[in-house]
C-alpha atoms as one frame of an Amber mdcrd trajectory, in Angstrom:
protein
 -11.354  -8.999 -31.688  -8.355  -6.693 -32.095  -8.138  -7.749 -35.740 -11.817
  -6.863 -36.265 -11.242  -3.415 -34.802  -8.214  -2.924 -37.039 -10.279  -3.864
 -40.088 -13.268  -1.771 -38.949 -11.287   1.416 -38.228 -10.873   2.656 -41.848
 -14.587   2.171 -42.486 -15.484   4.081 -39.315 -13.094   6.901 -40.162 -14.442
   7.197 -43.707 -18.047   7.286 -42.478 -17.117   9.823 -39.808 -15.408  12.072
 -42.371 -18.446  11.842 -44.643 -20.887  12.559 -41.792 -18.839  15.468 -40.455
 -18.402  16.905 -43.950 -22.154  16.918 -44.530 -22.927  18.105 -40.982 -25.008
  15.007 -40.251 -23.142  13.304 -37.415 -26.277  12.688 -35.341 -28.209  11.269
 -38.304 -25.349   8.942 -39.154 -25.033   7.867 -35.513 -28.700   6.825 -35.489
 -28.357   5.129 -38.866 -25.220   3.248 -37.793 -26.903   2.122 -34.589 -29.838
   0.641 -36.535 -27.558  -1.060 -39.051 -25.389  -2.504 -36.259 -28.459  -3.930
 -34.537 -29.608  -5.548 -37.771 -26.138  -6.947 -38.519 -25.799  -8.424 -35.033
 -29.189 -10.147 -35.133 -28.688 -13.954 -35.067 -31.033 -14.437 -38.035 -29.100
 -11.890 -40.089 -25.859 -13.523 -38.993 -27.160 -16.797 -40.427 -28.088 -15.038
 -43.675 -24.649 -13.412 -43.917 -22.989 -16.793 -43.466 -25.287 -18.508 -45.993
 -23.236 -19.252 -49.135 -26.445 -19.746 -51.168 -27.377 -16.057 -50.881 -25.901
 -13.782 -53.520 -24.647 -10.318 -52.613 -27.750  -8.766 -54.167 -30.055 -11.064
 -52.195 -28.213 -10.312 -48.955 -28.369  -6.587 -49.690 -32.124  -6.793 -50.394
 -32.696  -8.641 -47.119 -30.529  -6.220 -45.141 -32.102  -3.137 -46.749 -35.619
  -4.436 -46.138 -34.771  -5.072 -42.477 -33.231  -1.612 -41.997 -36.150   0.132
 -43.678 -35.817   3.920 -43.963 -32.455   3.951 -42.153 -30.625   3.399 -45.438
 -30.154   6.523 -47.532 -27.953   6.645 -50.640 -24.612   6.783 -48.808 -25.644
   4.123 -46.307 -26.788   1.890 -49.162 -23.352   2.280 -50.748 -21.705   1.431
 -47.429 -23.758  -1.749 -47.058 -22.958  -2.788 -50.635 -19.219  -2.252 -50.044
 -19.342  -4.196 -46.772 -21.181  -7.071 -48.461 -18.767  -7.073 -51.405 -15.784
  -7.197 -49.028 -17.451  -9.726 -46.697 -17.344  -7.245 -43.809 -21.037  -6.848
 -42.971 -20.530  -8.629 -39.642 -18.168  -5.789 -38.639 -20.973  -3.216 -38.466
 -21.150  -3.314 -34.625 -17.390  -2.615 -34.386 -17.589   0.045 -37.094 -20.465
   1.678 -35.219 -18.593   1.605 -31.921 -15.541   3.238 -33.488 -17.732   5.800
 -35.285 -19.404   6.738 -31.993 -16.002   7.094 -30.304 -14.842   9.429 -33.093
 -18.069  11.415 -32.769 -17.670  11.765 -28.986 -14.043  12.810 -29.429 -14.979
  15.490 -31.960 -17.657  16.806 -29.619 -15.266  16.792 -26.616 -17.318  14.113
 -24.928 -16.285  11.035 -23.037 -18.304   8.014 -21.970 -18.182   6.997 -18.320
 -19.160   3.469 -17.301 -20.418   3.719 -13.742 -20.984   0.461 -11.900 -22.758
   0.805  -8.561 -23.588  -1.720  -5.887 -27.038  -0.160  -5.481 -29.388   1.771
  -7.771 -28.368   5.428  -7.907 -30.816   8.318  -7.794 -30.742  10.827 -10.641
 -29.361  13.527  -8.333 -26.456  11.268  -7.300 -25.596  10.549 -10.927 -25.768
  14.272 -11.758 -23.340  15.144  -8.942 -20.985  12.350 -10.003 -21.129  13.458
 -13.654 -20.402  17.070 -12.677 -17.329  15.928 -10.721 -16.154  13.796 -13.639
 -16.636  16.679 -16.091 -14.444  18.896 -13.892 -11.804  16.174 -13.639 -11.695
  15.253 -17.340 -12.560  18.731 -18.693 -15.065  17.186 -21.089 -18.759  16.520
 -21.265 -19.463  13.113 -19.718 -22.087  10.673 -20.950 -22.832   8.260 -18.084
 -23.733   4.598 -18.526 -24.925   3.376 -15.125 -25.117  -0.327 -14.264 -25.967
  -2.005 -10.948 -23.790  -4.912  -9.774 -24.683  -6.206  -6.286 -21.420  -8.202
  -6.139 -19.515  -4.959  -5.515 -20.924  -4.974  -1.945 -20.887  -1.158  -1.773
 -19.549   1.936  -3.529 -19.001   2.634  -7.244 -16.464   1.807  -9.932 -16.033
   4.310 -12.758 -14.290   3.615 -16.063 -13.516   6.550 -18.339 -11.403   5.487
 -21.288  -8.349   3.722 -19.873  -8.752   5.215 -16.414 -10.555   3.291 -13.671
 -11.624   4.821 -10.371 -12.468   1.997  -7.976 -14.338   3.167  -4.900 -16.022
  -0.176  -4.246 -15.876  -2.179  -1.054 -14.874  -5.230  -3.092 -11.976  -3.263
  -4.629 -10.785  -2.010  -1.262 -10.949  -5.536   0.204  -8.900  -6.843  -2.727
  -6.315  -4.102  -2.163  -6.122  -4.931   1.555  -5.799  -8.660   0.837  -2.991
  -7.944  -1.600  -1.212  -5.725   0.942  -1.494  -8.382   3.657   0.089 -11.045
   1.456   3.403  -9.153   1.340
């Protein structure tokens, strides 16, 4: 996985530079998302791994599946990825591209895991607090995990804020073992 990210990083940076230079970051983000979905499809994965398909045949299949998402620059990207046998890296390239985009827009993604479904107003208050703390715009990704028992766990980059009952019980158990 780390090797894939290392290989994907130069592609993501080049695409980001191109998108930023043309002022089309949002368009490229949508395009990359579509291409990543197509590349991660199990049927496409089988086609990518098929040694009987030529590069041109694979490109034609990929382009037909993506439809209008491929403009001239995206077509060139897909051709380069096929030529270098890197088409399967599109999900990693897309993830890195989106991280670069968020960074340039002073945004950060927060993964919020809650024991119970959260109301919109609760998420808004939590996001406002996180924006004050991190001094950036926060994009929340909320997931419900009943195994947490209660509370929320928030991951922003490398920082984790664990306010869950399960986390507090684990901390207490660890303290009692001393």
